[in-house]
Each structure stands twice: as structure tokens, then as C-alpha cells.
C-alpha distance (Angstrom), angle and dihedral (degrees) to the residues before:
residue distance angle dihedral
M1 . . .
R2 3.79 . .
D3 3.75 119.0 .
E4 3.84 123.9 -126.2
A5 3.83 95.2 -95.1
V6 3.78 93.2 53.4
E7 3.78 90.4 45.8
R8 3.84 89.1 54.1
L9 3.82 89.9 49.8
Q10 3.78 90.6 50.2
K11 3.84 90.9 51.9
M12 3.78 91.8 50.6
I13 3.81 92.7 49.3
S14 3.81 93.0 45.6
E15 3.81 91.1 54.0
S16 3.79 97.8 45.1
E17 3.79 134.9 78.7
N18 3.80 97.7 -178.4
I19 3.78 114.0 59.4
V20 3.79 126.7 155.3
F21 3.80 124.0 -166.5
F22 3.80 121.4 -151.4
G23 3.81 111.6 -169.0
G24 3.77 144.3 174.1
A25 3.78 142.1 -175.7
G26 3.83 93.9 -52.4
V27 3.83 88.6 70.6
S28 3.78 89.8 63.5
T29 3.81 103.0 36.8
E30 3.83 88.7 82.1
S31 3.79 86.5 60.4
G32 3.81 90.0 55.8
I33 3.80 99.1 -99.1
P34 3.84 111.0 134.0
D35 3.76 118.7 -128.3
F36 3.79 125.7 -142.3
R37 3.77 105.5 -120.0
S38 3.79 109.1 35.5
V39 3.80 121.3 101.9
D40 3.82 90.6 -95.5
G41 3.82 96.1 33.6
L42 3.77 130.4 115.7
Y43 3.80 94.8 -85.6
H44 3.78 89.9 64.6
Q45 3.80 98.2 49.7
Q46 3.77 126.4 93.8
W47 3.80 117.6 -103.2
D48 3.81 137.1 145.8
Y49 3.79 91.0 -101.5
P50 3.82 133.5 16.3
P51 3.86 111.0 -89.0
E52 3.78 92.0 -118.0
V53 3.80 88.9 58.3
I54 3.81 95.1 46.0
L55 3.80 91.1 47.2
S56 3.81 94.2 53.3
H57 3.77 126.4 108.5
S58 3.79 93.7 -123.1
F59 3.84 92.4 51.6
F60 3.81 90.7 48.6
M61 3.79 90.8 52.9
K62 3.83 95.2 45.3
N63 3.79 99.8 37.6
P64 3.82 112.5 19.2
E65 3.84 91.2 157.9
E66 3.78 93.4 61.9
F67 3.82 91.0 39.7
Y68 3.78 91.7 56.9
R69 3.81 93.1 43.9
F70 3.80 87.9 58.6
Y71 3.82 94.6 37.2
R72 3.80 95.6 54.4
T73 3.79 93.3 44.6
K74 3.82 99.7 44.0
M75 3.82 109.6 18.4
L76 3.77 105.7 41.3
C77 3.83 97.5 70.6
E78 3.79 124.5 168.6
A79 3.78 106.5 -129.3
Q80 3.79 143.8 148.3
P81 3.81 129.1 -141.4
N82 3.82 115.9 -90.0
E83 3.80 130.8 -148.7
A84 3.80 92.8 -77.4
H85 3.80 93.1 55.4
K86 3.78 92.1 44.7
K87 3.78 96.9 48.1
L88 3.78 92.9 46.9
A89 3.81 88.5 53.4
A90 3.81 89.4 50.0
L91 3.80 91.3 50.3
E92 3.78 89.6 52.4
K93 3.80 91.3 49.5
A94 3.81 88.4 50.5
G95 3.79 89.6 56.6
K96 3.78 95.8 -113.0
L97 3.80 103.5 100.2
K98 3.79 113.0 63.2
A99 3.82 100.6 -178.0
V100 3.77 146.8 -2.7
V101 3.77 112.7 -141.2
T102 3.80 106.5 -166.1
Q103 3.75 137.9 -178.7
N104 3.82 89.4 -162.7
I105 3.79 124.7 104.1
D106 3.82 99.2 -162.8
N107 3.83 103.3 95.2
L108 3.84 91.9 -131.7
H109 3.81 93.2 132.0
Q110 3.77 90.2 56.5
M111 3.79 91.2 45.4
A112 3.80 89.2 55.1
G113 3.82 90.5 53.0
S114 3.79 104.1 -95.8
R115 3.84 111.3 146.8
K116 3.80 103.8 -177.8
V117 3.81 100.7 61.2
L118 3.80 119.9 152.9
E119 3.81 107.3 -160.7
L120 3.75 106.6 -158.7
H121 3.79 94.4 -175.8
G122 3.80 99.1 35.1
S123 3.83 127.8 -120.3
V124 3.75 138.9 -78.5
Y125 3.79 86.9 -141.0
R126 3.82 92.1 72.1
N127 3.79 125.7 61.3
H128 3.76 134.9 165.6
C129 3.79 141.1 -165.3
M130 3.80 109.3 -106.2
K131 3.80 90.7 -146.7
C132 3.81 107.0 44.8
G133 3.79 102.0 10.0
K134 3.82 97.6 -122.8
S135 3.80 111.7 160.4
Y136 3.82 124.9 -124.3
D137 3.81 131.1 -173.5
I138 3.77 128.2 -132.2
E139 3.80 93.2 -97.9
Y140 3.79 90.7 62.2
I141 3.81 90.5 53.9
K142 3.78 91.2 48.9
S143 3.79 91.5 50.1
T144 3.81 93.4 55.9
Q145 3.82 132.7 74.5
G146 3.74 128.9 -142.1
V147 3.81 113.8 -5.5
P148 3.83 110.4 -4.1
R149 3.74 113.5 -126.7
C150 3.82 131.3 -158.0
E151 3.80 114.5 -98.7
K152 3.80 89.2 -146.7
C153 3.84 104.9 47.7
G154 3.82 106.8 0.0
G155 3.75 94.5 -115.2
I156 3.82 122.3 147.5
I157 3.82 114.5 -90.7
K158 3.77 116.9 -133.2
P159 3.81 126.8 -163.3
D160 3.83 114.2 -115.3
V161 3.81 87.8 -119.6
V162 3.81 123.2 125.0
L163 3.76 104.7 -116.1
Y164 3.77 125.5 -161.0
E165 3.83 110.2 -78.2
E166 3.83 90.4 30.1
A167 3.79 126.4 108.3
L168 3.79 123.4 -118.2
D169 3.78 117.5 -108.9
S170 3.83 106.7 -86.3
D171 3.86 93.8 -145.1
V172 3.80 92.6 51.6
L173 3.81 89.7 47.2
Q174 3.80 93.1 50.8
E175 3.81 93.1 47.9
S176 3.80 90.2 47.8
V177 3.81 91.7 51.8
R178 3.80 90.6 48.8
A179 3.83 93.8 49.9
I180 3.83 94.0 45.6
S181 3.83 94.4 44.8
Q182 3.84 91.2 52.3
A183 3.83 97.6 44.0
E184 3.78 122.9 112.6
I185 3.79 90.9 -159.0
L186 3.81 126.5 28.5
I187 3.79 114.2 -165.5
I188 3.79 113.5 -165.3
G189 3.75 112.5 -163.9
G190 3.77 140.6 174.3
T191 3.78 97.6 -2.4
S192 3.79 134.9 112.4
L193 3.83 89.5 -148.9
S194 3.78 88.3 -133.2
V195 3.81 100.2 116.2
Y196 3.82 114.0 89.7
P197 2.96 143.9 -124.6
A198 3.83 86.4 18.7
A199 3.80 94.9 58.0
S200 3.80 91.9 53.2
L201 3.80 90.7 65.6
I202 3.82 91.7 81.6
D203 3.80 87.8 67.2
Y204 3.83 87.0 76.8
F205 3.81 92.1 64.0
R206 3.83 112.4 114.7
G207 3.82 99.4 161.5
D208 3.78 133.7 114.5
H209 3.84 106.4 -96.4
L210 3.81 130.3 37.1
V211 3.81 113.8 -169.0
V212 3.80 126.5 -173.3
I213 3.81 119.9 -165.1
N214 3.80 111.3 -179.5
R215 3.80 135.7 129.0
D216 3.82 93.1 -134.7
P217 3.82 129.2 46.2
T218 3.82 118.5 -89.0
P219 3.84 131.7 -159.0
R220 3.84 89.1 -108.8
D221 3.83 100.1 51.9
N222 3.78 92.2 105.6
M223 3.84 90.3 56.6
A224 3.81 94.9 52.1
E225 3.77 120.9 103.1
L226 3.78 87.8 -156.8
L227 3.80 125.6 29.1
I228 3.79 120.9 -172.3
S229 3.80 118.2 -176.5
Q230 3.79 97.8 -167.9
P231 3.85 134.2 106.2
I232 3.80 104.2 -77.1
G233 3.81 95.0 -132.5
E234 3.77 91.0 56.0
V235 3.81 90.8 50.4
F236 3.82 96.0 49.5
A237 3.81 91.9 44.7
Q238 3.83 85.8 67.8
I239 3.84 95.6 49.4
Q240 3.78 122.1 97.7
E241 3.78 118.4 -151.3
């Protein structure tokens, strides 16, 4: 039996035709992908350097061998979409969800069937040669050892992931602002809202209902009309499109 909060969320979704979802790492942890900031996340695991150092542009340029050692071990996770990914895709198919704005780089929303996915931080599924621009998929990176090199020109291949010290893609940002500013309902899920500039995008919301679904408190909880402190997959498993 659904609790009162989930019933309220269901009512909002049933009555709306313009929903946007803004999500973070917590959406994918239920698929087995570790996040960065939880108690058992990457920030709390032993490594030669802190993850935020390894995953910086300057570190990648100076020490691509160590970058890729960490990247292959910690960032290329095998995972499948969970109930949150699947239900969001179903809501889009039903014409209710207009966009997913995600901080995740794991492609799980697309695997679940979502088509309008705005990836603020890029994707591990796309890679390019820094010298000639040739594109490579994730399987090519997995098949190589050490620093992957371009088959065409020998240049270093870089993941299309926004590293620390790098700017977000301006087109993705503009489209995210447009979607959020036009939404009737903004559902924020699985994010601590501590990573900027991504977290600042929710300031553009001018709609009717702000919903936060997150296990831990966020800086915007006091602004939410509806706050659900439950695992996001369990919540969406109860929602009908």
C-alpha cells in the first residue's frame, strides 16, 4: 500500500502533462553504480589520489595513465536500469515527462528507453580523439590497455565526460534551462544538490509543484512542496503513468 506522500506524487503526475526530472547519482546507486559522496561512495575509498583530483582536466593531461587506471576500475560499471529509469521512460512515452536532466554519465536513462535526456556531465559511452576528433564507443575503451590511442592518427582518446575544471556544454545547459523553466512539475531525485553549476539550474523553475525525492537532506528541502525521503526506485515502482 502506498503511503500518503507517494499518493500525493501520483496525483500530481496524473494531473500534469509537463513534467521535468532532474537527477543525480542516487538514481543509479540502486542499479549498483557507486556515487561519490555517500558513506560507501568513491570519496571514501582508498586510492593514490582523491577522485576529484584524478577526474580533473589537469590531471588527465599530466597523467593519463593513472587517470585511465582509475577510470576503467571505477567509472566503467556494468549496470542495468532500475525502476526509476524505467518509469521515467514510461512517463515520457505517455507524453507526460518532457525531459530528463541528469548529472549522471552512465547512459541508464537511454537504456531504459528515455529519448529526451540532457546529460549535463557527458557520457562514458562517447569518446573522441583529442587530435583528429574521431569518435570511439565504450567497447573500444574497454578493449584497450593503458592510455587508449586513436587508430587513425595515434592521438590520445578522451571520454566525453565533463571533468573538474571543464565547462559544461552550453547547448545542453540552454536546453536544460528551457525545459526546467517551462515545466509544471519539477521532480528532483537522487541528488545532494551540491555540485555546481548543475544544481543552480533548478533556480529557473517557475512551475506549480517542486518535488524532492532523496534519502538524505538537500539544501532545497524547505522549498519543496513534497519531500520524500525514500529510495527513488522504490518510489517510482509505485507510480502509474
